[in-house]
Biotite code that builds the C-alpha atoms (Angstrom):
import biotite.structure as struc

atoms = struc.array([
    struc.Atom([171.881, 101.659, 6.694], chain_id="A", res_id=1, res_name="MET", atom_name="CA", element="C"),
    struc.Atom([172.405, 103.571, 2.852], chain_id="A", res_id=2, res_name="LYS", atom_name="CA", element="C"),
    struc.Atom([168.930, 102.328, 1.168], chain_id="A", res_id=3, res_name="LYS", atom_name="CA", element="C"),
    struc.Atom([166.963, 103.328, 3.954], chain_id="A", res_id=4, res_name="SER", atom_name="CA", element="C"),
    struc.Atom([168.472, 106.366, 3.540], chain_id="A", res_id=5, res_name="SER", atom_name="CA", element="C"),
    struc.Atom([167.624, 106.437, -0.573], chain_id="A", res_id=6, res_name="ILE", atom_name="CA", element="C"),
    struc.Atom([164.091, 104.769, -0.060], chain_id="A", res_id=7, res_name="ILE", atom_name="CA", element="C"),
    struc.Atom([163.137, 107.711, 1.840], chain_id="A", res_id=8, res_name="ALA", atom_name="CA", element="C"),
    struc.Atom([165.044, 110.292, 0.076], chain_id="A", res_id=9, res_name="LEU", atom_name="CA", element="C"),
    struc.Atom([163.021, 108.971, -2.804], chain_id="A", res_id=10, res_name="LEU", atom_name="CA", element="C"),
    struc.Atom([159.348, 109.329, -1.259], chain_id="A", res_id=11, res_name="LEU", atom_name="CA", element="C"),
    struc.Atom([159.546, 112.822, -0.113], chain_id="A", res_id=12, res_name="LEU", atom_name="CA", element="C"),
    struc.Atom([160.889, 113.998, -3.365], chain_id="A", res_id=13, res_name="VAL", atom_name="CA", element="C"),
    struc.Atom([157.669, 112.409, -4.744], chain_id="A", res_id=14, res_name="GLY", atom_name="CA", element="C"),
    struc.Atom([155.633, 113.304, -2.096], chain_id="A", res_id=15, res_name="LEU", atom_name="CA", element="C"),
    struc.Atom([156.515, 117.206, -2.802], chain_id="A", res_id=16, res_name="ALA", atom_name="CA", element="C"),
    struc.Atom([154.453, 117.871, -5.290], chain_id="A", res_id=17, res_name="GLY", atom_name="CA", element="C"),
    struc.Atom([151.888, 117.587, -2.588], chain_id="A", res_id=18, res_name="TYR", atom_name="CA", element="C"),
    struc.Atom([152.602, 118.730, 0.211], chain_id="A", res_id=19, res_name="GLY", atom_name="CA", element="C"),
    struc.Atom([154.358, 121.940, 1.230], chain_id="A", res_id=20, res_name="GLN", atom_name="CA", element="C"),
    struc.Atom([158.057, 121.741, 2.432], chain_id="A", res_id=21, res_name="THR", atom_name="CA", element="C"),
    struc.Atom([160.897, 119.247, 1.899], chain_id="A", res_id=22, res_name="VAL", atom_name="CA", element="C"),
    struc.Atom([164.319, 120.061, 3.503], chain_id="A", res_id=23, res_name="GLY", atom_name="CA", element="C"),
    struc.Atom([167.500, 118.546, 5.131], chain_id="A", res_id=24, res_name="VAL", atom_name="CA", element="C"),
    struc.Atom([168.314, 118.754, 8.846], chain_id="A", res_id=25, res_name="TYR", atom_name="CA", element="C"),
    struc.Atom([170.912, 118.685, 11.326], chain_id="A", res_id=26, res_name="TYR", atom_name="CA", element="C"),
    struc.Atom([171.520, 118.181, 15.263], chain_id="A", res_id=27, res_name="THR", atom_name="CA", element="C"),
    struc.Atom([173.923, 119.175, 17.856], chain_id="A", res_id=28, res_name="LYS", atom_name="CA", element="C"),
    struc.Atom([172.217, 116.138, 19.693], chain_id="A", res_id=29, res_name="ASN", atom_name="CA", element="C"),
    struc.Atom([172.826, 116.571, 23.612], chain_id="A", res_id=30, res_name="GLY", atom_name="CA", element="C"),
    struc.Atom([170.813, 113.770, 24.391], chain_id="A", res_id=31, res_name="ALA", atom_name="CA", element="C"),
    struc.Atom([172.452, 111.599, 26.990], chain_id="A", res_id=32, res_name="LYS", atom_name="CA", element="C"),
    struc.Atom([172.322, 108.043, 28.424], chain_id="A", res_id=33, res_name="LEU", atom_name="CA", element="C"),
    struc.Atom([170.677, 108.145, 32.325], chain_id="A", res_id=34, res_name="THR", atom_name="CA", element="C"),
    struc.Atom([169.392, 105.662, 34.601], chain_id="A", res_id=35, res_name="GLY", atom_name="CA", element="C"),
    struc.Atom([170.483, 102.996, 37.478], chain_id="A", res_id=36, res_name="ASP", atom_name="CA", element="C"),
    struc.Atom([174.080, 102.486, 37.926], chain_id="A", res_id=37, res_name="LYS", atom_name="CA", element="C"),
    struc.Atom([176.295, 102.060, 40.640], chain_id="A", res_id=38, res_name="PRO", atom_name="CA", element="C"),
    struc.Atom([176.904, 104.316, 43.714], chain_id="A", res_id=39, res_name="GLU", atom_name="CA", element="C"),
    struc.Atom([179.766, 106.865, 42.811], chain_id="A", res_id=40, res_name="GLY", atom_name="CA", element="C"),
    struc.Atom([179.994, 105.640, 39.347], chain_id="A", res_id=41, res_name="PHE", atom_name="CA", element="C"),
    struc.Atom([178.718, 108.693, 36.190], chain_id="A", res_id=42, res_name="ARG", atom_name="CA", element="C"),
    struc.Atom([177.566, 108.185, 32.960], chain_id="A", res_id=43, res_name="ILE", atom_name="CA", element="C"),
    struc.Atom([178.694, 111.424, 31.421], chain_id="A", res_id=44, res_name="VAL", atom_name="CA", element="C"),
    struc.Atom([177.489, 112.891, 27.896], chain_id="A", res_id=45, res_name="TYR", atom_name="CA", element="C"),
    struc.Atom([179.368, 113.206, 25.024], chain_id="A", res_id=46, res_name="ASP", atom_name="CA", element="C"),
    struc.Atom([178.993, 115.065, 21.807], chain_id="A", res_id=47, res_name="GLN", atom_name="CA", element="C"),
    struc.Atom([176.541, 113.525, 19.244], chain_id="A", res_id=48, res_name="GLY", atom_name="CA", element="C"),
    struc.Atom([174.453, 114.773, 16.013], chain_id="A", res_id=49, res_name="PHE", atom_name="CA", element="C"),
    struc.Atom([171.588, 113.899, 14.369], chain_id="A", res_id=50, res_name="ALA", atom_name="CA", element="C"),
    struc.Atom([171.553, 113.768, 10.381], chain_id="A", res_id=51, res_name="LEU", atom_name="CA", element="C"),
    struc.Atom([168.088, 113.280, 7.701], chain_id="A", res_id=52, res_name="GLY", atom_name="CA", element="C"),
    struc.Atom([165.598, 115.211, 5.621], chain_id="A", res_id=53, res_name="LEU", atom_name="CA", element="C"),
    struc.Atom([162.614, 116.178, 6.727], chain_id="A", res_id=54, res_name="PHE", atom_name="CA", element="C"),
    struc.Atom([158.622, 116.715, 4.891], chain_id="A", res_id=55, res_name="TYR", atom_name="CA", element="C"),
    struc.Atom([156.338, 119.111, 6.243], chain_id="A", res_id=56, res_name="ASP", atom_name="CA", element="C"),
    struc.Atom([152.471, 118.384, 5.744], chain_id="A", res_id=57, res_name="ILE", atom_name="CA", element="C"),
    struc.Atom([149.595, 120.838, 6.629], chain_id="A", res_id=58, res_name="PRO", atom_name="CA", element="C"),
    struc.Atom([147.353, 119.188, 8.570], chain_id="A", res_id=59, res_name="VAL", atom_name="CA", element="C"),
    struc.Atom([145.326, 122.158, 9.907], chain_id="A", res_id=60, res_name="ALA", atom_name="CA", element="C"),
    struc.Atom([144.799, 125.382, 10.962], chain_id="A", res_id=61, res_name="HIS", atom_name="CA", element="C"),
    struc.Atom([148.182, 126.672, 11.895], chain_id="A", res_id=62, res_name="LYS", atom_name="CA", element="C"),
    struc.Atom([149.486, 123.043, 12.075], chain_id="A", res_id=63, res_name="VAL", atom_name="CA", element="C"),
    struc.Atom([152.289, 120.782, 10.357], chain_id="A", res_id=64, res_name="ARG", atom_name="CA", element="C"),
    struc.Atom([152.820, 117.416, 10.471], chain_id="A", res_id=65, res_name="LEU", atom_name="CA", element="C"),
    struc.Atom([156.771, 117.243, 9.976], chain_id="A", res_id=66, res_name="SER", atom_name="CA", element="C"),
    struc.Atom([158.326, 113.834, 8.598], chain_id="A", res_id=67, res_name="VAL", atom_name="CA", element="C"),
    struc.Atom([162.054, 113.233, 9.684], chain_id="A", res_id=68, res_name="GLN", atom_name="CA", element="C"),
    struc.Atom([164.133, 110.409, 8.380], chain_id="A", res_id=69, res_name="PRO", atom_name="CA", element="C"),
    struc.Atom([167.303, 110.553, 9.755], chain_id="A", res_id=70, res_name="GLY", atom_name="CA", element="C"),
    struc.Atom([170.592, 108.578, 11.424], chain_id="A", res_id=71, res_name="TYR", atom_name="CA", element="C"),
    struc.Atom([171.020, 109.645, 15.568], chain_id="A", res_id=72, res_name="GLN", atom_name="CA", element="C"),
    struc.Atom([174.130, 109.058, 16.931], chain_id="A", res_id=73, res_name="LYS", atom_name="CA", element="C"),
    struc.Atom([174.122, 109.158, 20.751], chain_id="A", res_id=74, res_name="ILE", atom_name="CA", element="C"),
    struc.Atom([177.454, 108.992, 22.804], chain_id="A", res_id=75, res_name="GLN", atom_name="CA", element="C"),
    struc.Atom([178.026, 108.930, 25.601], chain_id="A", res_id=76, res_name="SER", atom_name="CA", element="C"),
    struc.Atom([180.818, 107.755, 29.109], chain_id="A", res_id=77, res_name="THR", atom_name="CA", element="C"),
    struc.Atom([181.242, 105.740, 32.151], chain_id="A", res_id=78, res_name="ILE", atom_name="CA", element="C"),
    struc.Atom([183.306, 106.850, 34.693], chain_id="A", res_id=79, res_name="LYS", atom_name="CA", element="C"),
    struc.Atom([184.051, 105.254, 38.166], chain_id="A", res_id=80, res_name="VAL", atom_name="CA", element="C"),
    struc.Atom([185.573, 106.190, 41.554], chain_id="A", res_id=81, res_name="PRO", atom_name="CA", element="C"),
    struc.Atom([189.010, 105.793, 41.584], chain_id="A", res_id=82, res_name="GLY", atom_name="CA", element="C"),
    struc.Atom([192.042, 105.169, 44.313], chain_id="A", res_id=83, res_name="ASP", atom_name="CA", element="C"),
    struc.Atom([191.363, 108.728, 45.951], chain_id="A", res_id=84, res_name="GLU", atom_name="CA", element="C"),
    struc.Atom([187.634, 109.047, 44.950], chain_id="A", res_id=85, res_name="GLY", atom_name="CA", element="C"),
    struc.Atom([188.469, 111.030, 41.964], chain_id="A", res_id=86, res_name="GLU", atom_name="CA", element="C"),
    struc.Atom([186.297, 110.250, 38.912], chain_id="A", res_id=87, res_name="LEU", atom_name="CA", element="C"),
    struc.Atom([187.919, 108.099, 35.507], chain_id="A", res_id=88, res_name="LYS", atom_name="CA", element="C"),
    struc.Atom([187.139, 107.773, 32.232], chain_id="A", res_id=89, res_name="ASP", atom_name="CA", element="C"),
    struc.Atom([186.507, 103.850, 31.881], chain_id="A", res_id=90, res_name="THR", atom_name="CA", element="C"),
    struc.Atom([184.245, 102.999, 28.851], chain_id="A", res_id=91, res_name="LEU", atom_name="CA", element="C"),
    struc.Atom([182.725, 104.957, 25.822], chain_id="A", res_id=92, res_name="LYS", atom_name="CA", element="C"),
    struc.Atom([180.296, 104.038, 24.659], chain_id="A", res_id=93, res_name="LEU", atom_name="CA", element="C"),
    struc.Atom([178.648, 104.321, 20.887], chain_id="A", res_id=94, res_name="LYS", atom_name="CA", element="C"),
    struc.Atom([174.627, 104.047, 19.725], chain_id="A", res_id=95, res_name="LEU", atom_name="CA", element="C"),
    struc.Atom([173.469, 104.352, 16.137], chain_id="A", res_id=96, res_name="ASP", atom_name="CA", element="C"),
    struc.Atom([170.028, 104.781, 15.512], chain_id="A", res_id=97, res_name="TYR", atom_name="CA", element="C"),
    struc.Atom([167.872, 105.017, 12.180], chain_id="A", res_id=98, res_name="PHE", atom_name="CA", element="C"),
    struc.Atom([165.525, 106.961, 14.055], chain_id="A", res_id=99, res_name="SER", atom_name="CA", element="C"),
    struc.Atom([161.752, 108.385, 12.732], chain_id="A", res_id=100, res_name="LEU", atom_name="CA", element="C"),
    struc.Atom([160.477, 111.725, 14.529], chain_id="A", res_id=101, res_name="PRO", atom_name="CA", element="C"),
    struc.Atom([157.063, 112.321, 13.771], chain_id="A", res_id=102, res_name="LEU", atom_name="CA", element="C"),
    struc.Atom([156.113, 116.289, 14.893], chain_id="A", res_id=103, res_name="LEU", atom_name="CA", element="C"),
    struc.Atom([153.575, 118.403, 15.144], chain_id="A", res_id=104, res_name="PHE", atom_name="CA", element="C"),
    struc.Atom([154.276, 122.162, 14.537], chain_id="A", res_id=105, res_name="LYS", atom_name="CA", element="C"),
    struc.Atom([151.623, 124.476, 16.306], chain_id="A", res_id=106, res_name="ILE", atom_name="CA", element="C"),
    struc.Atom([151.662, 128.363, 15.120], chain_id="A", res_id=107, res_name="HIS", atom_name="CA", element="C"),
    struc.Atom([150.525, 130.484, 17.425], chain_id="A", res_id=108, res_name="PRO", atom_name="CA", element="C"),
    struc.Atom([147.321, 132.199, 15.799], chain_id="A", res_id=109, res_name="GLU", atom_name="CA", element="C"),
    struc.Atom([149.187, 135.529, 15.464], chain_id="A", res_id=110, res_name="LYS", atom_name="CA", element="C"),
    struc.Atom([153.035, 134.082, 14.502], chain_id="A", res_id=111, res_name="SER", atom_name="CA", element="C"),
    struc.Atom([153.866, 132.639, 10.588], chain_id="A", res_id=112, res_name="GLU", atom_name="CA", element="C"),
    struc.Atom([157.510, 132.164, 12.066], chain_id="A", res_id=113, res_name="ARG", atom_name="CA", element="C"),
    struc.Atom([157.469, 131.360, 15.504], chain_id="A", res_id=114, res_name="PHE", atom_name="CA", element="C"),
    struc.Atom([155.835, 127.235, 16.647], chain_id="A", res_id=115, res_name="TYR", atom_name="CA", element="C"),
    struc.Atom([156.442, 124.670, 19.252], chain_id="A", res_id=116, res_name="PHE", atom_name="CA", element="C"),
    struc.Atom([157.185, 122.119, 18.502], chain_id="A", res_id=117, res_name="ILE", atom_name="CA", element="C"),
    struc.Atom([155.947, 118.477, 20.252], chain_id="A", res_id=118, res_name="ALA", atom_name="CA", element="C"),
    struc.Atom([155.830, 114.202, 19.345], chain_id="A", res_id=119, res_name="GLY", atom_name="CA", element="C"),
    struc.Atom([157.664, 110.921, 19.581], chain_id="A", res_id=120, res_name="PRO", atom_name="CA", element="C"),
    struc.Atom([160.149, 109.549, 17.925], chain_id="A", res_id=121, res_name="GLN", atom_name="CA", element="C"),
    struc.Atom([161.522, 105.969, 16.797], chain_id="A", res_id=122, res_name="VAL", atom_name="CA", element="C"),
    struc.Atom([164.705, 104.410, 16.647], chain_id="A", res_id=123, res_name="GLY", atom_name="CA", element="C"),
    struc.Atom([165.914, 101.253, 15.206], chain_id="A", res_id=124, res_name="PHE", atom_name="CA", element="C"),
    struc.Atom([169.296, 100.261, 16.578], chain_id="A", res_id=125, res_name="LEU", atom_name="CA", element="C"),
    struc.Atom([172.030, 99.578, 13.832], chain_id="A", res_id=126, res_name="SER", atom_name="CA", element="C"),
    struc.Atom([175.549, 99.508, 15.759], chain_id="A", res_id=127, res_name="GLU", atom_name="CA", element="C"),
    struc.Atom([175.948, 100.012, 19.398], chain_id="A", res_id=128, res_name="SER", atom_name="CA", element="C"),
    struc.Atom([179.813, 99.817, 20.335], chain_id="A", res_id=129, res_name="ILE", atom_name="CA", element="C"),
    struc.Atom([182.042, 100.264, 23.240], chain_id="A", res_id=130, res_name="THR", atom_name="CA", element="C"),
    struc.Atom([185.219, 101.535, 23.741], chain_id="A", res_id=131, res_name="THR", atom_name="CA", element="C"),
    struc.Atom([187.931, 101.073, 26.640], chain_id="A", res_id=132, res_name="ASP", atom_name="CA", element="C"),
    struc.Atom([190.969, 102.865, 28.375], chain_id="A", res_id=133, res_name="GLU", atom_name="CA", element="C"),
    struc.Atom([193.019, 100.910, 25.685], chain_id="A", res_id=134, res_name="LEU", atom_name="CA", element="C"),
    struc.Atom([190.965, 102.266, 22.463], chain_id="A", res_id=135, res_name="GLY", atom_name="CA", element="C"),
    struc.Atom([189.860, 98.818, 22.142], chain_id="A", res_id=136, res_name="GLU", atom_name="CA", element="C"),
    struc.Atom([186.402, 98.187, 20.688], chain_id="A", res_id=137, res_name="GLU", atom_name="CA", element="C"),
    struc.Atom([183.705, 96.102, 21.105], chain_id="A", res_id=138, res_name="GLN", atom_name="CA", element="C"),
    struc.Atom([179.706, 95.598, 19.611], chain_id="A", res_id=139, res_name="ASP", atom_name="CA", element="C"),
    struc.Atom([177.307, 95.569, 22.224], chain_id="A", res_id=140, res_name="ARG", atom_name="CA", element="C"),
    struc.Atom([174.585, 94.841, 20.464], chain_id="A", res_id=141, res_name="SER", atom_name="CA", element="C"),
    struc.Atom([173.132, 92.186, 22.413], chain_id="A", res_id=142, res_name="SER", atom_name="CA", element="C"),
    struc.Atom([172.810, 94.006, 25.632], chain_id="A", res_id=143, res_name="LEU", atom_name="CA", element="C"),
    struc.Atom([171.017, 96.770, 24.071], chain_id="A", res_id=144, res_name="PHE", atom_name="CA", element="C"),
    struc.Atom([167.383, 96.942, 22.533], chain_id="A", res_id=145, res_name="ASN", atom_name="CA", element="C"),
    struc.Atom([166.281, 97.373, 18.398], chain_id="A", res_id=146, res_name="ASP", atom_name="CA", element="C"),
    struc.Atom([163.689, 100.093, 19.331], chain_id="A", res_id=147, res_name="LEU", atom_name="CA", element="C"),
    struc.Atom([163.941, 102.964, 21.376], chain_id="A", res_id=148, res_name="ASN", atom_name="CA", element="C"),
    struc.Atom([160.936, 105.137, 22.110], chain_id="A", res_id=149, res_name="PHE", atom_name="CA", element="C"),
    struc.Atom([160.845, 108.949, 22.816], chain_id="A", res_id=150, res_name="THR", atom_name="CA", element="C"),
    struc.Atom([159.300, 112.052, 22.729], chain_id="A", res_id=151, res_name="LEU", atom_name="CA", element="C"),
    struc.Atom([160.763, 115.687, 21.743], chain_id="A", res_id=152, res_name="ASN", atom_name="CA", element="C"),
    struc.Atom([158.889, 119.273, 22.762], chain_id="A", res_id=153, res_name="PHE", atom_name="CA", element="C"),
    struc.Atom([160.585, 122.720, 22.183], chain_id="A", res_id=154, res_name="GLY", atom_name="CA", element="C"),
    struc.Atom([159.543, 125.629, 20.003], chain_id="A", res_id=155, res_name="PHE", atom_name="CA", element="C"),
    struc.Atom([161.143, 126.919, 16.369], chain_id="A", res_id=156, res_name="GLY", atom_name="CA", element="C"),
    struc.Atom([162.277, 129.776, 14.876], chain_id="A", res_id=157, res_name="TYR", atom_name="CA", element="C"),
    struc.Atom([161.432, 129.832, 10.659], chain_id="A", res_id=158, res_name="ARG", atom_name="CA", element="C"),
    struc.Atom([163.126, 132.711, 8.653], chain_id="A", res_id=159, res_name="ILE", atom_name="CA", element="C"),
    struc.Atom([162.505, 132.959, 5.164], chain_id="A", res_id=160, res_name="PRO", atom_name="CA", element="C"),
    struc.Atom([165.318, 133.090, 2.191], chain_id="A", res_id=161, res_name="ILE", atom_name="CA", element="C"),
    struc.Atom([164.486, 134.272, -0.660], chain_id="A", res_id=162, res_name="LYS", atom_name="CA", element="C"),
    struc.Atom([162.298, 131.101, -2.561], chain_id="A", res_id=163, res_name="SER", atom_name="CA", element="C"),
    struc.Atom([164.426, 128.962, 0.845], chain_id="A", res_id=164, res_name="LEU", atom_name="CA", element="C"),
    struc.Atom([163.114, 128.202, 4.663], chain_id="A", res_id=165, res_name="GLU", atom_name="CA", element="C"),
    struc.Atom([165.681, 128.539, 7.153], chain_id="A", res_id=166, res_name="LEU", atom_name="CA", element="C"),
    struc.Atom([164.304, 126.876, 10.508], chain_id="A", res_id=167, res_name="SER", atom_name="CA", element="C"),
    struc.Atom([166.024, 126.598, 14.304], chain_id="A", res_id=168, res_name="ILE", atom_name="CA", element="C"),
    struc.Atom([164.675, 124.679, 16.782], chain_id="A", res_id=169, res_name="GLU", atom_name="CA", element="C"),
    struc.Atom([165.087, 123.585, 20.252], chain_id="A", res_id=170, res_name="ALA", atom_name="CA", element="C"),
    struc.Atom([163.718, 120.404, 22.186], chain_id="A", res_id=171, res_name="LYS", atom_name="CA", element="C"),
    struc.Atom([164.234, 118.371, 24.617], chain_id="A", res_id=172, res_name="TYR", atom_name="CA", element="C"),
    struc.Atom([163.622, 115.126, 24.218], chain_id="A", res_id=173, res_name="GLU", atom_name="CA", element="C"),
    struc.Atom([162.854, 112.261, 26.982], chain_id="A", res_id=174, res_name="GLN", atom_name="CA", element="C"),
    struc.Atom([162.949, 108.383, 26.597], chain_id="A", res_id=175, res_name="GLY", atom_name="CA", element="C"),
    struc.Atom([159.556, 106.645, 27.305], chain_id="A", res_id=176, res_name="LEU", atom_name="CA", element="C"),
    struc.Atom([161.284, 102.405, 27.106], chain_id="A", res_id=177, res_name="VAL", atom_name="CA", element="C"),
    struc.Atom([164.865, 101.428, 28.561], chain_id="A", res_id=178, res_name="ASN", atom_name="CA", element="C"),
    struc.Atom([167.628, 101.367, 25.744], chain_id="A", res_id=179, res_name="VAL", atom_name="CA", element="C"),
    struc.Atom([169.451, 98.158, 27.848], chain_id="A", res_id=180, res_name="THR", atom_name="CA", element="C"),
    struc.Atom([168.385, 94.925, 27.635], chain_id="A", res_id=181, res_name="ASP", atom_name="CA", element="C"),
    struc.Atom([170.166, 92.585, 30.302], chain_id="A", res_id=182, res_name="PHE", atom_name="CA", element="C"),
    struc.Atom([167.556, 89.829, 30.735], chain_id="A", res_id=183, res_name="GLY", atom_name="CA", element="C"),
    struc.Atom([167.376, 90.202, 34.291], chain_id="A", res_id=184, res_name="ASN", atom_name="CA", element="C"),
    struc.Atom([165.891, 93.406, 35.483], chain_id="A", res_id=185, res_name="SER", atom_name="CA", element="C"),
    struc.Atom([168.520, 92.842, 38.717], chain_id="A", res_id=186, res_name="ARG", atom_name="CA", element="C"),
    struc.Atom([171.525, 94.274, 36.895], chain_id="A", res_id=187, res_name="GLU", atom_name="CA", element="C"),
    struc.Atom([173.523, 97.635, 37.123], chain_id="A", res_id=188, res_name="LEU", atom_name="CA", element="C"),
    struc.Atom([172.611, 99.344, 33.865], chain_id="A", res_id=189, res_name="PHE", atom_name="CA", element="C"),
    struc.Atom([169.360, 97.703, 33.298], chain_id="A", res_id=190, res_name="SER", atom_name="CA", element="C"),
    struc.Atom([166.982, 100.621, 33.358], chain_id="A", res_id=191, res_name="ARG", atom_name="CA", element="C"),
    struc.Atom([168.389, 102.980, 30.801], chain_id="A", res_id=192, res_name="VAL", atom_name="CA", element="C"),
    struc.Atom([167.096, 105.396, 28.881], chain_id="A", res_id=193, res_name="LYS", atom_name="CA", element="C"),
    struc.Atom([168.060, 108.827, 27.018], chain_id="A", res_id=194, res_name="THR", atom_name="CA", element="C"),
    struc.Atom([167.575, 112.453, 27.719], chain_id="A", res_id=195, res_name="GLN", atom_name="CA", element="C"),
    struc.Atom([168.556, 115.923, 26.454], chain_id="A", res_id=196, res_name="GLY", atom_name="CA", element="C"),
    struc.Atom([168.019, 119.046, 24.438], chain_id="A", res_id=197, res_name="LEU", atom_name="CA", element="C"),
    struc.Atom([168.919, 118.531, 21.040], chain_id="A", res_id=198, res_name="ASN", atom_name="CA", element="C"),
    struc.Atom([169.200, 122.053, 19.025], chain_id="A", res_id=199, res_name="LEU", atom_name="CA", element="C"),
    struc.Atom([168.927, 121.112, 15.286], chain_id="A", res_id=200, res_name="THR", atom_name="CA", element="C"),
    struc.Atom([169.053, 123.926, 12.006], chain_id="A", res_id=201, res_name="ILE", atom_name="CA", element="C"),
    struc.Atom([167.444, 123.001, 8.869], chain_id="A", res_id=202, res_name="ALA", atom_name="CA", element="C"),
    struc.Atom([166.729, 124.409, 5.720], chain_id="A", res_id=203, res_name="LEU", atom_name="CA", element="C"),
    struc.Atom([163.749, 123.217, 3.525], chain_id="A", res_id=204, res_name="GLY", atom_name="CA", element="C"),
    struc.Atom([162.324, 124.009, -0.440], chain_id="A", res_id=205, res_name="TRP", atom_name="CA", element="C"),
    struc.Atom([158.249, 125.123, -0.149], chain_id="A", res_id=206, res_name="PRO", atom_name="CA", element="C"),
    struc.Atom([155.940, 123.340, -2.941], chain_id="A", res_id=207, res_name="PHE", atom_name="CA", element="C"),
    struc.Atom([152.713, 125.147, -3.116], chain_id="A", res_id=208, res_name="ARG", atom_name="CA", element="C"),
    struc.Atom([149.959, 124.223, -5.249], chain_id="A", res_id=209, res_name="SER", atom_name="CA", element="C"),
    struc.Atom([148.030, 126.597, -8.259], chain_id="A", res_id=210, res_name="GLU", atom_name="CA", element="C"),
    struc.Atom([145.432, 127.522, -5.938], chain_id="A", res_id=211, res_name="ALA", atom_name="CA", element="C"),
    struc.Atom([148.335, 129.361, -3.286], chain_id="A", res_id=212, res_name="ASP", atom_name="CA", element="C"),
    struc.Atom([150.497, 130.935, -5.794], chain_id="A", res_id=213, res_name="GLU", atom_name="CA", element="C"),
])
């Protein structure tokens, strides 16, 4: 994980002289697991996060491609009904991914600050851990797929701060594939995807060519 982050950082810094904006971002990750579950069970969201780097490349008039390598943590709690029908915690699940969103940022014709966001994201599973009611942890990597594919769409707003740019974004993330791998489609929790609303704050450093100055 550390090696991948260092390689990504060196790549972004190396490309900065030819690109437009390089920066860092932090996301309050609202993504949770949804899908098949036993009757009466609930899969409840636990706050996760994502952080990483981004490199914005102009690809057309008012359109930028944002490459965003980073780390993403998704957490959920599985609740089951108790003896009297009330829900209680039974199992906490944590999924850690090395993520790579490829997002298009599209500005309306008369706007330099507001923009729409859309694009795919691939996640490479690095760790999956469950924690039971007694606090005992267990590696569950064999029950989850190595890859997760999602689609993101939303909007953002850029705020110039001297030579920097502060961006605030709201994105909805919808999983396209199952994250679980039980080897049997009839198993409970065999069809589970990620989805949720993510809020991001990013700080960028624009790089301009001599022709732009």
